[in-house]
All heavy atoms as a GROMACS GRO file, in nm:
protein
  460
    1MET      N    1  11.057  14.414   3.387
    1MET     CA    2  11.022  14.396   3.249
    1MET      C    3  10.982  14.528   3.185
    1MET      O    4  10.917  14.615   3.256
    1MET     CB    5  10.907  14.290   3.248
    1MET     CG    6  10.860  14.268   3.107
    1MET     SD    7  10.729  14.130   3.098
    1MET     CE    8  10.585  14.225   3.128
    2THR      N    9  11.011  14.555   3.067
    2THR     CA   10  10.972  14.678   3.002
    2THR      C   11  10.890  14.639   2.878
    2THR      O   12  10.897  14.534   2.826
    2THR     CB   13  11.095  14.766   2.966
    2THR    OG1   14  11.174  14.689   2.867
    2THR    CG2   15  11.176  14.817   3.080
    3GLY      N   16  10.807  14.734   2.842
    3GLY     CA   17  10.722  14.715   2.722
    3GLY      C   18  10.628  14.825   2.693
    3GLY      O   19  10.654  14.936   2.754
    4THR      N   20  10.548  14.807   2.605
    4THR     CA   21  10.440  14.916   2.558
    4THR      C   22  10.304  14.863   2.589
    4THR      O   23  10.275  14.745   2.566
    4THR     CB   24  10.461  14.941   2.415
    4THR    OG1   25  10.592  14.986   2.389
    4THR    CG2   26  10.362  15.051   2.367
    5ILE      N   27  10.215  14.946   2.638
    5ILE     CA   28  10.082  14.909   2.667
    5ILE      C   29  10.004  14.891   2.529
    5ILE      O   30   9.995  14.991   2.454
    5ILE     CB   31  10.013  15.011   2.752
    5ILE    CG1   32  10.071  15.022   2.880
    5ILE    CG2   33   9.857  14.978   2.757
    5ILE    CD1   34  10.012  15.130   2.976
    6ASP      N   35   9.963  14.765   2.498
    6ASP     CA   36   9.898  14.740   2.376
    6ASP      C   37   9.740  14.753   2.394
    6ASP      O   38   9.676  14.794   2.296
    6ASP     CB   39   9.915  14.597   2.334
    6ASP     CG   40  10.069  14.575   2.295
    6ASP    OD1   41  10.137  14.675   2.246
    6ASP    OD2   42  10.121  14.459   2.322
    7ALA      N   43   9.686  14.722   2.510
    7ALA     CA   44   9.544  14.742   2.542
    7ALA      C   45   9.532  14.771   2.695
    7ALA      O   46   9.617  14.726   2.771
    7ALA     CB   47   9.468  14.622   2.506
    8LEU      N   48   9.428  14.843   2.733
    8LEU     CA   49   9.411  14.884   2.866
    8LEU      C   50   9.261  14.885   2.893
    8LEU      O   51   9.183  14.952   2.826
    8LEU     CB   52   9.471  15.025   2.888
    8LEU     CG   53   9.463  15.090   3.018
    8LEU    CD1   54   9.546  15.010   3.125
    8LEU    CD2   55   9.502  15.225   3.015
    9THR      N   56   9.214  14.805   3.002
    9THR     CA   57   9.078  14.806   3.040
    9THR      C   58   9.066  14.824   3.188
    9THR      O   59   9.158  14.796   3.260
    9THR     CB   60   9.009  14.681   2.989
    9THR    OG1   61   9.069  14.566   3.047
    9THR    CG2   62   9.006  14.660   2.834
   10GLY      N   63   8.940  14.854   3.241
   10GLY     CA   64   8.919  14.860   3.376
   10GLY      C   65   8.918  15.000   3.423
   10GLY      O   66   8.929  15.093   3.347
   11ASN      N   67   8.904  15.013   3.560
   11ASN     CA   68   8.893  15.138   3.622
   11ASN      C   69   8.995  15.139   3.734
   11ASN      O   70   9.017  15.040   3.804
   11ASN     CB   71   8.759  15.166   3.685
   11ASN     CG   72   8.651  15.175   3.574
   11ASN    OD1   73   8.678  15.261   3.481
   11ASN    ND2   74   8.548  15.109   3.580
   12CYS      N   75   9.067  15.262   3.756
   12CYS     CA   76   9.179  15.272   3.860
   12CYS      C   77   9.116  15.238   3.999
   12CYS      O   78   9.003  15.282   4.022
   12CYS     CB   79   9.238  15.402   3.848
   12CYS     SG   80   9.338  15.429   3.700
   13PRO      N   81   9.191  15.167   4.077
   13PRO     CA   82   9.323  15.119   4.057
   13PRO      C   83   9.327  14.969   3.996
   13PRO      O   84   9.426  14.911   3.978
   13PRO     CB   85   9.377  15.115   4.188
   13PRO     CG   86   9.269  15.074   4.282
   13PRO     CD   87   9.147  15.148   4.211
   14GLN      N   88   9.211  14.919   3.955
   14GLN     CA   89   9.198  14.782   3.902
   14GLN      C   90   9.199  14.782   3.748
   14GLN      O   91   9.087  14.779   3.688
   14GLN     CB   92   9.083  14.718   3.963
   14GLN     CG   93   9.088  14.703   4.111
   14GLN     CD   94   8.970  14.654   4.175
   14GLN    OE1   95   8.854  14.680   4.134
   14GLN    NE2   96   8.988  14.573   4.284
   15LEU      N   97   9.320  14.780   3.691
   15LEU     CA   98   9.336  14.774   3.543
   15LEU      C   99   9.371  14.642   3.496
   15LEU      O  100   9.438  14.564   3.570
   15LEU     CB  101   9.433  14.881   3.502
   15LEU     CG  102   9.419  15.018   3.541
   15LEU    CD1  103   9.534  15.102   3.500
   15LEU    CD2  104   9.288  15.076   3.472
   16VAL      N  105   9.349  14.607   3.372
   16VAL     CA  106   9.398  14.496   3.301
   16VAL      C  107   9.473  14.555   3.185
   16VAL      O  108   9.421  14.620   3.113
   16VAL     CB  109   9.299  14.395   3.257
   16VAL    CG1  110   9.359  14.281   3.179
   16VAL    CG2  111   9.216  14.342   3.372
   17ILE      N  112   9.608  14.516   3.181
   17ILE     CA  113   9.696  14.578   3.076
   17ILE      C  114   9.762  14.461   2.996
   17ILE      O  115   9.798  14.361   3.054
   17ILE     CB  116   9.811  14.648   3.144
   17ILE    CG1  117   9.763  14.759   3.237
   17ILE    CG2  118   9.921  14.705   3.043
   17ILE    CD1  119   9.862  14.830   3.324
   18ALA      N  120   9.749  14.477   2.869
   18ALA     CA  121   9.810  14.379   2.776
   18ALA      C  122   9.932  14.443   2.707
   18ALA      O  123   9.923  14.564   2.667
   18ALA     CB  124   9.706  14.343   2.670
   19SER      N  125  10.040  14.371   2.716
   19SER     CA  126  10.164  14.418   2.662
   19SER      C  127  10.242  14.297   2.609
   19SER      O  128  10.264  14.196   2.674
   19SER     CB  129  10.252  14.488   2.768
   19SER     OG  130  10.380  14.535   2.712
   20ALA      N  131  10.270  14.299   2.476
   20ALA     CA  132  10.320  14.185   2.412
   20ALA      C  133  10.236  14.057   2.434
   20ALA      O  134  10.117  14.082   2.411
   20ALA     CB  135  10.463  14.157   2.452
   21SER      N  136  10.274  13.955   2.487
   21SER     CA  137  10.194  13.849   2.505
   21SER      C  138  10.155  13.826   2.655
   21SER      O  139  10.110  13.724   2.696
   21SER     CB  140  10.262  13.708   2.458
   21SER     OG  141  10.381  13.690   2.530
   22TYR      N  142  10.177  13.932   2.729
   22TYR     CA  143  10.140  13.926   2.878
   22TYR      C  144  10.016  14.003   2.912
   22TYR      O  145   9.988  14.116   2.854
   22TYR     CB  146  10.262  13.992   2.950
   22TYR     CG  147  10.392  13.919   2.941
   22TYR    CD1  148  10.483  13.964   2.849
   22TYR    CD2  149  10.415  13.803   3.012
   22TYR    CE1  150  10.607  13.896   2.831
   22TYR    CE2  151  10.542  13.736   2.990
   22TYR     CZ  152  10.630  13.792   2.902
   22TYR     OH  153  10.754  13.722   2.883
   23ASN      N  154   9.940  13.948   3.002
   23ASN     CA  155   9.828  14.015   3.058
   23ASN      C  156   9.855  14.049   3.208
   23ASN      O  157   9.908  13.962   3.279
   23ASN     CB  158   9.695  13.930   3.060
   23ASN     CG  159   9.637  13.921   2.911
   23ASN    OD1  160   9.644  14.032   2.849
   23ASN    ND2  161   9.595  13.812   2.878
   24MET      N  162   9.847  14.172   3.241
   24MET     CA  163   9.888  14.218   3.382
   24MET      C  164   9.776  14.295   3.451
   24MET      O  165   9.690  14.347   3.375
   24MET     CB  166  10.008  14.314   3.366
   24MET     CG  167  10.128  14.245   3.296
   24MET     SD  168  10.259  14.362   3.250
   24MET     CE  169  10.198  14.431   3.097
   25THR      N  170   9.770  14.277   3.585
   25THR     CA  171   9.662  14.345   3.655
   25THR      C  172   9.714  14.436   3.756
   25THR      O  173   9.836  14.402   3.812
   25THR     CB  174   9.573  14.241   3.723
   25THR    OG1  175   9.652  14.164   3.814
   25THR    CG2  176   9.495  14.157   3.620
   26THR      N  177   9.653  14.543   3.787
   26THR     CA  178   9.686  14.641   3.891
   26THR      C  179   9.585  14.630   3.998
   26THR      O  180   9.472  14.574   3.978
   26THR     CB  181   9.711  14.783   3.849
   26THR    OG1  182   9.578  14.827   3.801
   26THR    CG2  183   9.814  14.792   3.729
   27SER      N  184   9.615  14.680   4.113
   27SER     CA  185   9.528  14.680   4.234
   27SER      C  186   9.553  14.806   4.320
   27SER      O  187   9.648  14.881   4.287
   27SER     CB  188   9.535  14.548   4.310
   27SER     OG  189   9.660  14.546   4.376
   28SER      N  190   9.493  14.816   4.425
   28SER     CA  191   9.523  14.913   4.533
   28SER      C  192   9.655  14.903   4.585
   28SER      O  193   9.708  14.996   4.636
   28SER     CB  194   9.412  14.919   4.627
   28SER     OG  195   9.409  14.795   4.695
   29ALA      N  196   9.718  14.789   4.574
   29ALA     CA  197   9.843  14.760   4.637
   29ALA      C  198   9.963  14.793   4.533
   29ALA      O  199  10.081  14.801   4.567
   29ALA     CB  200   9.870  14.613   4.664
   30THR      N  201   9.926  14.823   4.405
   30THR     CA  202  10.025  14.853   4.303
   30THR      C  203  10.065  14.996   4.321
   30THR      O  204   9.992  15.085   4.336
   30THR     CB  205   9.973  14.839   4.165
   30THR    OG1  206   9.909  14.719   4.149
   30THR    CG2  207  10.066  14.866   4.056
   31THR      N  208  10.204  15.015   4.319
   31THR     CA  209  10.270  15.145   4.320
   31THR      C  210  10.288  15.204   4.178
   31THR      O  211  10.341  15.135   4.089
   31THR     CB  212  10.414  15.144   4.383
   31THR    OG1  213  10.395  15.078   4.517
   31THR    CG2  214  10.478  15.270   4.394
   32PHE      N  215  10.241  15.324   4.159
   32PHE     CA  216  10.242  15.384   4.030
   32PHE      C  217  10.345  15.498   4.035
   32PHE      O  218  10.343  15.587   4.127
   32PHE     CB  219  10.114  15.450   3.985
   32PHE     CG  220  10.007  15.346   3.963
   32PHE    CD1  221   9.928  15.294   4.063
   32PHE    CD2  222   9.974  15.299   3.833
   32PHE    CE1  223   9.831  15.200   4.033
   32PHE    CE2  224   9.875  15.206   3.807
   32PHE     CZ  225   9.804  15.157   3.912
   33ALA      N  226  10.446  15.494   3.944
   33ALA     CA  227  10.559  15.595   3.949
   33ALA      C  228  10.574  15.659   3.811
   33ALA      O  229  10.547  15.603   3.706
   33ALA     CB  230  10.696  15.521   3.972
   34GLY      N  231  10.583  15.794   3.811
   34GLY     CA  232  10.604  15.863   3.688
   34GLY      C  233  10.468  15.904   3.621
   34GLY      O  234  10.467  15.971   3.525
   35THR      N  235  10.362  15.854   3.689
   35THR     CA  236  10.224  15.885   3.633
   35THR      C  237  10.116  15.851   3.734
   35THR      O  238  10.144  15.766   3.818
   35THR     CB  239  10.198  15.814   3.499
   35THR    OG1  240  10.079  15.860   3.437
   35THR    CG2  241  10.192  15.661   3.515
   36ALA      N  242   9.997  15.908   3.722
   36ALA     CA  243   9.884  15.860   3.795
   36ALA      C  244   9.828  15.742   3.720
   36ALA      O  245   9.838  15.732   3.601
   36ALA     CB  246   9.786  15.973   3.805
   37CYS      N  247   9.761  15.660   3.793
   37CYS     CA  248   9.696  15.542   3.737
   37CYS      C  249   9.603  15.590   3.621
   37CYS      O  250   9.608  15.529   3.513
   37CYS     CB  251   9.610  15.471   3.839
   37CYS     SG  252   9.507  15.335   3.784
   38SER      N  253   9.527  15.689   3.650
   38SER     CA  254   9.423  15.740   3.545
   38SER      C  255   9.494  15.803   3.419
   38SER      O  256   9.414  15.812   3.322
   38SER     CB  257   9.337  15.844   3.614
   38SER     OG  258   9.417  15.953   3.658
   39ALA      N  259   9.624  15.826   3.426
   39ALA     CA  260   9.695  15.882   3.306
   39ALA      C  261   9.756  15.778   3.214
   39ALA      O  262   9.805  15.812   3.109
   39ALA     CB  263   9.797  15.978   3.354
   40LEU      N  264   9.750  15.653   3.252
   40LEU     CA  265   9.810  15.539   3.168
   40LEU      C  266   9.719  15.537   3.045
   40LEU      O  267   9.595  15.540   3.053
   40LEU     CB  268   9.812  15.416   3.245
   40LEU     CG  269   9.920  15.404   3.350
   40LEU    CD1  270   9.897  15.274   3.428
   40LEU    CD2  271  10.061  15.410   3.303
   41ALA      N  272   9.786  15.504   2.932
   41ALA     CA  273   9.710  15.500   2.805
   41ALA      C  274   9.780  15.398   2.713
   41ALA      O  275   9.905  15.375   2.725
   41ALA     CB  276   9.700  15.634   2.733
   42THR      N  277   9.703  15.346   2.622
   42THR     CA  278   9.758  15.263   2.513
   42THR      C  279   9.872  15.338   2.442
   42THR      O  280   9.858  15.453   2.420
   42THR     CB  281   9.644  15.223   2.420
   42THR    OG1  282   9.543  15.154   2.486
   42THR    CG2  283   9.700  15.136   2.304
   43GLY      N  284   9.984  15.264   2.423
   43GLY     CA  285  10.100  15.323   2.358
   43GLY      C  286  10.197  15.363   2.445
   43GLY      O  287  10.321  15.392   2.408
   44ASP      N  288  10.170  15.386   2.582
   44ASP     CA  289  10.275  15.429   2.685
   44ASP      C  290  10.376  15.323   2.693
   44ASP      O  291  10.348  15.199   2.695
   44ASP     CB  292  10.195  15.447   2.816
   44ASP     CG  293  10.121  15.581   2.825
   44ASP    OD1  294  10.139  15.661   2.736
   44ASP    OD2  295  10.050  15.595   2.927
   45LYS      N  296  10.497  15.360   2.706
   45LYS     CA  297  10.609  15.272   2.747
   45LYS      C  298  10.620  15.265   2.896
   45LYS      O  299  10.616  15.364   2.960
   45LYS     CB  300  10.736  15.325   2.685
   45LYS     CG  301  10.737  15.328   2.535
   45LYS     CD  302  10.866  15.354   2.481
   45LYS     CE  303  10.870  15.359   2.326
   45LYS     NZ  304  10.794  15.260   2.253
   46ILE      N  305  10.627  15.134   2.942
   46ILE     CA  306  10.622  15.113   3.095
   46ILE      C  307  10.728  15.010   3.130
   46ILE      O  308  10.778  14.944   3.054
   46ILE     CB  309  10.490  15.052   3.131
   46ILE    CG1  310  10.450  14.929   3.048
   46ILE    CG2  311  10.376  15.154   3.112
   46ILE    CD1  312  10.334  14.848   3.107
   47GLU      N  313  10.766  15.021   3.253
   47GLU     CA  314  10.852  14.927   3.330
   47GLU      C  315  10.772  14.866   3.441
   47GLU      O  316  10.714  14.950   3.524
   47GLU     CB  317  10.974  14.999   3.382
   47GLU     CG  318  11.074  14.909   3.446
   47GLU     CD  319  11.206  14.981   3.481
   47GLU    OE1  320  11.239  15.081   3.411
   47GLU    OE2  321  11.268  14.938   3.573
   48VAL      N  322  10.772  14.739   3.456
   48VAL     CA  323  10.680  14.680   3.562
   48VAL      C  324  10.752  14.572   3.637
   48VAL      O  325  10.851  14.525   3.590
   48VAL     CB  326  10.555  14.620   3.495
   48VAL    CG1  327  10.473  14.726   3.427
   48VAL    CG2  328  10.592  14.503   3.404
   49SER      N  329  10.702  14.536   3.752
   49SER     CA  330  10.752  14.435   3.832
   49SER      C  331  10.626  14.369   3.899
   49SER      O  332  10.530  14.442   3.930
   49SER     CB  333  10.856  14.463   3.932
   49SER     OG  334  10.804  14.554   4.027
   50GLY      N  335  10.625  14.234   3.919
   50GLY     CA  336  10.503  14.177   3.978
   50GLY      C  337  10.530  14.026   3.994
   50GLY      O  338  10.648  13.967   3.974
   51ILE      N  339  10.421  13.954   4.024
   51ILE     CA  340  10.427  13.815   4.044
   51ILE      C  341  10.328  13.742   3.958
   51ILE      O  342  10.216  13.780   3.943
   51ILE     CB  343  10.385  13.784   4.206
   51ILE    CG1  344  10.477  13.845   4.294
   51ILE    CG2  345  10.366  13.636   4.223
   51ILE    CD1  346  10.439  13.848   4.438
   52VAL      N  347  10.382  13.639   3.890
   52VAL     CA  348  10.298  13.557   3.800
   52VAL      C  349  10.199  13.471   3.884
   52VAL      O  350  10.234  13.401   3.982
   52VAL     CB  351  10.386  13.465   3.711
   52VAL    CG1  352  10.305  13.372   3.631
   52VAL    CG2  353  10.482  13.540   3.631
   53GLN      N  354  10.072  13.484   3.847
   53GLN     CA  355   9.958  13.415   3.908
   53GLN      C  356   9.940  13.278   3.849
   53GLN      O  357   9.984  13.248   3.743
   53GLN     CB  358   9.832  13.493   3.900
   53GLN     CG  359   9.847  13.635   3.965
   53GLN     CD  360   9.888  13.635   4.118
   53GLN    OE1  361   9.814  13.589   4.195
   53GLN    NE2  362  10.007  13.693   4.145
   54ASN      N  363   9.859  13.191   3.914
   54ASN     CA  364   9.833  13.063   3.862
   54ASN      C  365   9.763  13.065   3.724
   54ASN      O  366   9.780  12.975   3.645
   54ASN     CB  367   9.737  12.984   3.962
   54ASN     CG  368   9.806  12.940   4.081
   54ASN    OD1  369   9.929  12.936   4.085
   54ASN    ND2  370   9.728  12.918   4.189
   55ASN      N  371   9.683  13.166   3.695
   55ASN     CA  372   9.616  13.177   3.564
   55ASN      C  373   9.704  13.248   3.461
   55ASN      O  374   9.666  13.288   3.348
   55ASN     CB  375   9.482  13.253   3.579
   55ASN     CG  376   9.514  13.406   3.624
   55ASN    OD1  377   9.623  13.452   3.644
   55ASN    ND2  378   9.398  13.474   3.638
   56MET      N  379   9.839  13.263   3.499
   56MET     CA  380   9.949  13.320   3.410
   56MET      C  381   9.937  13.472   3.384
   56MET      O  382  10.002  13.522   3.299
   56MET     CB  383   9.950  13.239   3.272
   56MET     CG  384   9.981  13.094   3.295
   56MET     SD  385  10.130  13.056   3.383
   56MET     CE  386  10.261  13.125   3.293
   57THR      N  387   9.847  13.533   3.458
   57THR     CA  388   9.856  13.688   3.452
   57THR      C  389   9.964  13.729   3.551
   57THR      O  390   9.999  13.655   3.638
   57THR     CB  391   9.719  13.749   3.494
   57THR    OG1  392   9.686  13.715   3.623
   57THR    CG2  393   9.608  13.706   3.391
   58ILE      N  394   9.995  13.852   3.544
   58ILE     CA  395  10.108  13.904   3.622
   58ILE      C  396  10.038  14.012   3.717
   58ILE      O  397   9.988  14.114   3.668
   58ILE     CB  398  10.221  13.968   3.552
   58ILE    CG1  399  10.279  13.862   3.458
   58ILE    CG2  400  10.322  14.025   3.653
   58ILE    CD1  401  10.386  13.918   3.359
   59ALA      N  402  10.043  13.987   3.841
   59ALA     CA  403   9.985  14.083   3.942
   59ALA      C  404  10.101  14.190   3.967
   59ALA      O  405  10.201  14.150   4.024
   59ALA     CB  406   9.943  14.026   4.071
   60LEU      N  407  10.074  14.307   3.917
   60LEU     CA  408  10.183  14.411   3.928
   60LEU      C  409  10.196  14.464   4.073
   60LEU      O  410  10.100  14.512   4.138
   60LEU     CB  411  10.161  14.518   3.830
   60LEU     CG  412  10.165  14.483   3.682
   60LEU    CD1  413  10.138  14.597   3.593
   60LEU    CD2  414  10.288  14.411   3.644
   61SER      N  415  10.322  14.476   4.116
   61SER     CA  416  10.343  14.541   4.247
   61SER      C  417  10.395  14.680   4.216
   61SER      O  418  10.369  14.768   4.304
   61SER     CB  419  10.462  14.472   4.320
   61SER     OG  420  10.573  14.452   4.239
   62SER      N  421  10.450  14.708   4.095
   62SER     CA  422  10.482  14.836   4.062
   62SER      C  423  10.474  14.861   3.909
   62SER      O  424  10.498  14.763   3.831
   62SER     CB  425  10.622  14.884   4.118
   62SER     OG  426  10.724  14.811   4.045
   63ILE      N  427  10.447  14.985   3.871
   63ILE     CA  428  10.447  15.015   3.727
   63ILE      C  429  10.496  15.160   3.711
   63ILE      O  430  10.464  15.249   3.784
   63ILE     CB  431  10.304  15.006   3.668
   63ILE    CG1  432  10.299  15.043   3.516
   63ILE    CG2  433  10.197  15.082   3.738
   63ILE    CD1  434  10.184  14.997   3.443
   64LYS      N  435  10.593  15.177   3.624
   64LYS     CA  436  10.649  15.302   3.597
   64LYS      C  437  10.636  15.340   3.448
   64LYS      O  438  10.664  15.261   3.365
   64LYS     CB  439  10.799  15.301   3.632
   64LYS     CG  440  10.873  15.435   3.618
   64LYS     CD  441  11.021  15.414   3.641
   64LYS     CE  442  11.096  15.550   3.621
   64LYS     NZ  443  11.238  15.533   3.641
   65LYS      N  444  10.592  15.464   3.433
   65LYS     CA  445  10.580  15.509   3.287
   65LYS      C  446  10.711  15.567   3.257
   65LYS      O  447  10.766  15.656   3.325
   65LYS     CB  448  10.466  15.620   3.278
   65LYS     CG  449  10.444  15.668   3.141
   65LYS     CD  450  10.321  15.764   3.149
   65LYS     CE  451  10.296  15.818   3.002
   65LYS     NZ  452  10.184  15.918   3.005
   66ASN      N  453  10.762  15.526   3.140
   66ASN     CA  454  10.897  15.573   3.088
   66ASN      C  455  10.883  15.679   2.985
   66ASN      O  456  10.784  15.693   2.928
   66ASN     CB  457  10.981  15.457   3.032
   66ASN     CG  458  11.018  15.369   3.142
   66ASN    OD1  459  11.037  15.410   3.256
   66ASN    ND2  460  11.038  15.242   3.106
   0.00000   0.00000   0.00000
């Protein structure tokens, strides 16, 4: 899935990212490509993959800054 970061909260590596109508979370298991976790910012274009959780958030396995 690709999109733009609309909002970003938390501290690396545990971030909560809002993009379109999706809420996504990162963890120490998330692979960051093309950027460091701490360099992600609102407005960045990203490509992500992950697993939808019971609460409908997406636990990201990877995130790539485009």
